N, C-alpha and C positions, 0 to 999 in steps of 0.2 A: 553201774553194776559191772563187775569184771567178768570176763568170759567164763571162768571156772564157776562163778556163782550161777550163771545162766544154765550151765550143764546140770546143776543140782536142783533146778526148779521143778516143781511138781506139775506145772502147766506148760503148754507150748509157749515158746518165747515169742513167736509171731505166727500168723496164719500159716499153717502147713509146716512149721518148723518144730520138730520134736527133739527130745533128748538124744535119740539115736542119730539124727542128722547132725546135731552139734558135736557128738562124740566123733562121728566120721570127719567132721570139719577139723577138729583139733588133731586127730590122727594124721589127716592130710597135711595140715600146716607143719606138724613136727617132721614128717617125712619128706616134705616138699613135693607132694604128689599133685602135680599140675592137672593131670587128667581128672582126678577125683574132685578137686576144687572146681574145675570147669563143670562137671556133672552136677555137683551140689548147687552151684549158683545159677546154672542154666535152668534148673527146675523151679527156681524161686521167682516170685514177683520182685522187682527192684526195691520196693518199699520194705519187704520182708528181709531182703539181703542187707539193706541199710540198717535195719534194726539189729541184725547180728553184728555187723561191723561196729556199731556204736557200743556194743557190749564187750568188745575185745579191748585189751590194753594196747598201748601205742606200738609195741614191738610186734604183737600179733597182727595189728592192722597193716603195718608195713609189709610183713611177710605175705599177708593175703593179697594186697594190691600187686605185689611182684608176681604172684602166681595166677591172678585172674586174667582171662583173655581180654585184650583191649576193647573188644566189641561190647563187653558187659559193663565197662566202667562208666560211660555216659549216663546210662539209666540208673545205676547205683548211686553215682555222685549227685544226681538230681534230687535224691531223697535225703541226702545228708545235710546237716546245718552248715 
């Protein structure tokens, strides 16, 4: 499922992840807002963060990884296939 499809879902994408959180994520990715990306992902369990990453297309995933704090990557990557 592509990221835009996740935004249009009627249900939370993952535990604690709402449409509003996804909208904030897309806005932060578009603007390169590292501070907001950090806040969004710091508040999520790594498994929920991995669910979001899997829903992004390849370009969005690359942009996100470049913006995420290095300290969050090990936990996130441990939940990705």
